[in-house]
N, C-alpha and C positions, 0 to 999 in steps of 0.2 A: 547546429542544424538538426532539425527533428529527424528521427530515424524513419518515421512513416509520414505519409501525406496527411493521415487523419488519426485521431485517437479512437474514433468509432466510425465504422461504416455499416449502415443498415440496409439490408436488401429487402425491399418491400415497404411501400408507403400506405399500408392499411392502418387500422386503428391502433394495433399494438405497436407496430414499428414507428408510427408518428409520435405516439406518447413517449416511447423510449428515447427517440432522437431529440425531441424537444427538451425533455428533462436533462438529458446528457449535455446538450448544447448550452443550456442555461447554467450549468455548473462551470462553464468556461472551456469545456472540451471542444476540440475541432471535430465536427460531425458532418457526415455526408449521407444522403439517402438516395438509393436508386429505385426507380419504379418503371416497369415496362409498359404499364397501361396508364390509367388515370389515377391521380392521387386521391386517396380515400378508401381504396381497397374494396373488398366484396361488400361490406356493410353499406357503405355510402353509395357505391356506383351500381352494384348489381345484386343487392341483398336486402337487408333489413329495411333501409330507408325507402327505396322505391317500392318495395313490396308493401310496406305499411300504407303508402299513398294509394296503392291499388286496392288494399283492403278498405280504406276509407271510401274510395269511389264506389266499390261494389256493394257496400252496406246500405247505400241509399235506397236501393230497390226494396229491401226489407223494411227500412224506415218508412217508406211510402205506404206500405201495406198497414203498418202499425198506425200511421197518421190517420188513415181512413177510419180506423176503429175509434179514434178520438174526435171524429167529426170533421176532419179536414177533407176537402174535395180537391183531389190532385189529378188533373187530366193532362194528357199530352206530354208527360215527362219522357224524355229520351236522352240517351247517353251518346256523347261525341268522343269516340276513341281517339281520333287524331288530335283533338284539342287537349284531351287529358295527357297524351304522350308529350305534347309540346310543353305544357306547364310542368309536368314531372321532370323533363329534361332540363328546363330552366333552373328548377330548384336544386337538382343534383349538381349542375354546373356551379351554382352559387356555393353549395356546401364544399365541393371539391376545392374551389378557390380559397375558402376559409382555411382548409387544411394546408394549402400551399403557403398562404400568408403566415399562418402560425409557425410553420417550420422556418420560414425566412426571418420572421421577427425574433425567433429564438437564436438565430445565428447559424442554423444548419444549411448546408448546401444541398441542392436537389439536382439529380441527374436523371434525365428521361432516357430509359433504355434498359434492356435486360442485362443483369449482372450475373457473372459466374466466377467462381473461385478457381484460381489456377494453383494456389497453395493456401496455407493457413493464414497468410497475411496479404495476399495479392488478389485484387478483384479486377476483372476485365469487363468493361461496360460497353455495350453496343453504342457506337457513334460518340463515345466519350473517352475512349482510350483505357489505359491501365492505371489503377491507383493502388496504394498500399494503406493498410490500417493496422494499428496495434490490436484493436478488438473488433470483432465482427458479430453482428446480430442478424439471424435469419428470421424474417417475418413475412414470408411470401403467401401465407394463408392456404386455402384449399381451392378446389375446383370441382364441378360436377363430375361424377363418375358415369361414363356411358358404356353400354355393352359393346364389345368388340366383335363378337362372332354371331350376333343375331342377324338373320337374313332381313334386310330392309331397314336396319338400324340407322342408316344414313338419311332416312326420311324423317327421323324424329328430331325434336329440339330438346334443349335442356332449359333450366331456369334462366340461364344467361340470355337466351334468345327471347324468352317470354316477355321480357321488358321492352322489346323492340319490334313486336309483330306489326307489320304494316296495316293489317286489317284484323279486326276482332273476328275470330272464327265463329261459325254457327254451332259446330260440334267439336269437342276435344276429348281425347282419351289421355288420362294422366296415370302413368305407371309409378307406383310407389306407395308407401304407407307411413313415411316419416312426416315431420312437421312441415317441410316444404311442400310435399304432395297435398296434404290436407288443407294447407293455407291457399294454394293455388286452386284447389277444387272449389273452395268457398268463393274466391275472387271471381273466377270465370262464371260460376253459377250465378252469383249476384249480378254480373254484367249481362245476364241473359243467354249465356252459352249453355248448350246441352252437354253436361259433364258426366263422363264415366270414369270412376276411380277404380283402378284394378291393382290388387296387392296380393302377393303370393302367400302371405301369412294368414293366420286365423283372425287377426284384427289389426287395425291401424295403430300407429304410435307405440311400437315396441319399446319397452323400458319405462313407459308411464304406468300409473296405477290402472289395474284392469277395469275398475268401475268407470274411470275416466275414459278409457278407450271405447268401451261398449256404449257409454252415454253419448260420446261425440258422434259415433257412427249412426246412432239412432237419430240424432238431431240433424246431421247432414242429410240423411235420407228424407227427413220431413221437409227439408228445404228444396228437395228435388235432385240432389246428387245421387247418381246410381253407383252403388258400391259393390264391386265384385271381389270377393275374398277367396283365397285358396287357388289363385290362378296367376299366370304370368305370360308374357309375350312369347310366342313360338316363332312369329314372323310378322313383318309389316309389308303389305303389298300396296304399290301405288296403282290407282285405278283412275278411270276417267272422271269419277265422281269425288275423288279425294284419296283417302288412305283406308285400307282395311287391316285392322289388327286381328291376327289369329292367335288365340290363347291356348295354353296347355290343357285346359279342360274341354276343348272343342268348340267353345263359343267364338263368334266373330262379331266385331263392332266396327261400323264405318264412321269415319270422322274426317274433319278437315285438317286437324293438327293432332299429332301424337307427341306428348311431352314426357320425358323420362325424369323422374325425381327419385333416383335409386341410391342416393347417398352421395357423399363428397369424399374426395381423397386429398391428402396433403400435396401441395404443389412443390415438388422437389426436382422435377425434370429439368435438366439442363443447367442446374445451379453449380455444378462442379464440386459437389460435396465429397465425391470419391477422391478427387485430387487433394482436397484438404484433409482427408482422413476422417470425416464426420460419419459416425455410425447411425444407421436407421433402425427402427423397430421392425418386428416381423410384419407389421401392417404398412410399412413404407413411410412412417413418420420420422421426423428427426428425434432421436432419443436424447432426453435431457434429465437432469436431476431436479430436486425440489427448488433449486435456484435458477432453473432454466438453462443450466450450463450443459454443453455437449461433452463428449469424451475428449475433445480438443480444448486445450487449456484457455485459448483466447476466443473461443466461438460459443455463442449462446443462441437460443431460438425461443420464440414466443408465439402464441396464437395457434391457429388451426393447423399450421404446419407440424406442430408437435402432437396433435390429435389427443389432447387431454380432455378439456371441456370446450367444445367448439361454439363459443358464444362471444360476441363482440366485447361485452364488459369484462369478460375473463381475460381476453387478449390485452385489453387496456391495463388491467391490474397487473398482469404478468409483465408487461412492458414497463410499468412504473416500478415494480419490485426490482426488476433488472437494473434500472437506472439508479435507484436508491442504493442498491447493494454495491454496484461497481463504481459509480461516479460520486456518490455522497458518503461512502463508507458507513452506510446504515444497512447492514445485512437484513434482507427481507425476503421471505418466501410466501407467495400467495397461497392461501388456504383454499383448496379445491373442494372442501367438504361443505355440504348444505348450501349449494348455489341455486338460487331460484331461477325458474325459466318460465317463459310465456310462449304460447302457441297462438298465433293470430288466425286461428280457424274461425269458423262461424257456426256456432258461438265460440268465443275464445276460451283459452285455458290458462290458468295460473297454477304452478306447481312448485313446491319446495320440500326438500327432505325425502324420506323414504316412502315408497309405495307400500301397500299392505303386504304384498308377497315378500318384498325385501325386508320389511320390518320383522316379519315372522321368522325369517332366516337369521337375522342379526340379533334380535332382541328376545326371541322365544315367544312368550305370551304377550299379546297386544289387545287393546280395546279399540273398537272402531266406532266412530260417531259419524253418521251419514244422513244427509237430508236431500230429498229431491222435491222441488217445488216450482210453481209457476212464478216467474219474476213479476213484481207488481206492475212493471211497464206493460205487460201483456194481459192485464186483467180484463180489458175490454174486447180482446180478440186474440186468436192465435193459440197454439198448443205447445209452445216452447217450454221446456223444463230446464231448470238449472240443477247442478249437483254440487254439493259441498261435503267434504270428507276430511275428518281428522283421524290420524293414526297415533295412538298413545302407547308408550312402553309401560307395561304394568309394573315392572320392577322399580322404575324410577319416577313414574307418573309424568315423564316428560312428553311433550308433543313432538313427535319425530317426523311427522308428515302432515302437510296441508295441501289439499287439492280442490280446485274450484273450476267448474265449467259454467259459464254464464256471462251476462253483461258485466263489463269492467273487471273481469277476473284478473287480467294482468296488472291492473292498478292495485287491486287488493293484495296480491301475493307479495308485492314489495314490502308492505308493512308487516305482513305475517312472517316474512323471512327474517326480519330483525329479531322478533321475539324468539323464533325457533333457533336461530343462530346463537342466541344468548342462553338457551337451555330452559325455556319457559315450561312450567308444569301445567297440567290441565287445570288445577285449582287456581293458579295465577291467571291463566287464560280466561277462565270463567268469571273471575273477579273483575274483569274489564267490562265497564258499562257499555251497553249497545248504543249504536247511533241509529236512530229510527226516523223515518222508515227507509231502510236500505237493504240490499241483498247481503251486504257484509255483516249485518248484525246477526244473521243466522249462524255465523261462525262462533259467536260467543254465547249463543243460547241453546246449543245442543247439549242436552243433559243425559238423554237415554242412550245406552249402548246399543249399537246396531247388531242384530242377530239375523243372519241370512235365512231365507225361507227354508224350511225343512229342519231348522235347528231351534224351533221354538217361536219364531215370529209368525204372527197372523197376517195374512195378505190383506 
């Protein structure tokens, strides 16, 4: 008789947990997964996927303007928020169902309910009783961080609620400067909402290249987003006309909705990690080693709950590496270096490798290649500009950073990431023949080093 009910118990059915559970079950292991919400996790249910649908919906208003410059006559176009929500929810339900079927087809059991550890091998699941497992994987992801002591904070929503607003607001204040904030600023602006983006820092997208940050802010403002920097909420007042946001710099803005996008935190509350002896980092994430193993010999963790790189593909690769290591005897640690990312702002961003500032710290002397140009798509109208930037380590001639802001930037960066991950040099990069006419060709035709104004460049 088996000592435990399962060989592996996974807490959390998001992208990382599902990948790990499926691979482990396919090895012949007895696997169960517990999920307290819907199967699919943040990405499928309340993150990347529905947000991308919202981006697509919101981009049409910009496309209509561009279409007119090409001779199209578009009259009477209007957006139906209720219809969009219905279609979006249908697709999310379909995708969630696929996740469920994939788990079942692999032979894994699924329990609906919140799971908590009572010791290192025992799991208590709401409405499903108590189970034991030889090995346990924590994959509960993260959740939006909301301020707790701000007067009127209870009137604000997070990104979770933004996907289910019963009505499209006329005015919205979005607090935050990260990728979720700028993405939703573009979404609501494109859908015709009056958008104010307020951020306490000197510019949006902390951690990205400074030229990318300033360029995106300019482009968002061109499209009508009002950006307030160096300010943050002091209070939110509910009024007869909606909500009044009072800011630290003395300004006040009235809106129908206030949305906080102030970062996310690992979801560890109520998991019983203390009872199992699992240690957390200073920031409240599950502490793990390079193989995603915690300080407890039979417990691992992957994805956003570990707060390493909080991206869905990273969670999937961490989950796969865990299964390969533990159930296939093929030790594998995911390499978190040089991971590409996309921001579905408007215009979008693709970025991989080091920013200019980080490269100067790590490499010393660097060469910069930078181009700002109007995309061919807007040749007949509009003043949108794209930015392309390469960062090159002078000592090795390797391209250590590539940053693009403009149409299809996320699609471009995937291919650039392969070359940079392999250690491509600028000479090899330049030897690649351009694909014409495309925005991407500018990446392999930049030959002159960029010198900032004041250091020899002529304006």
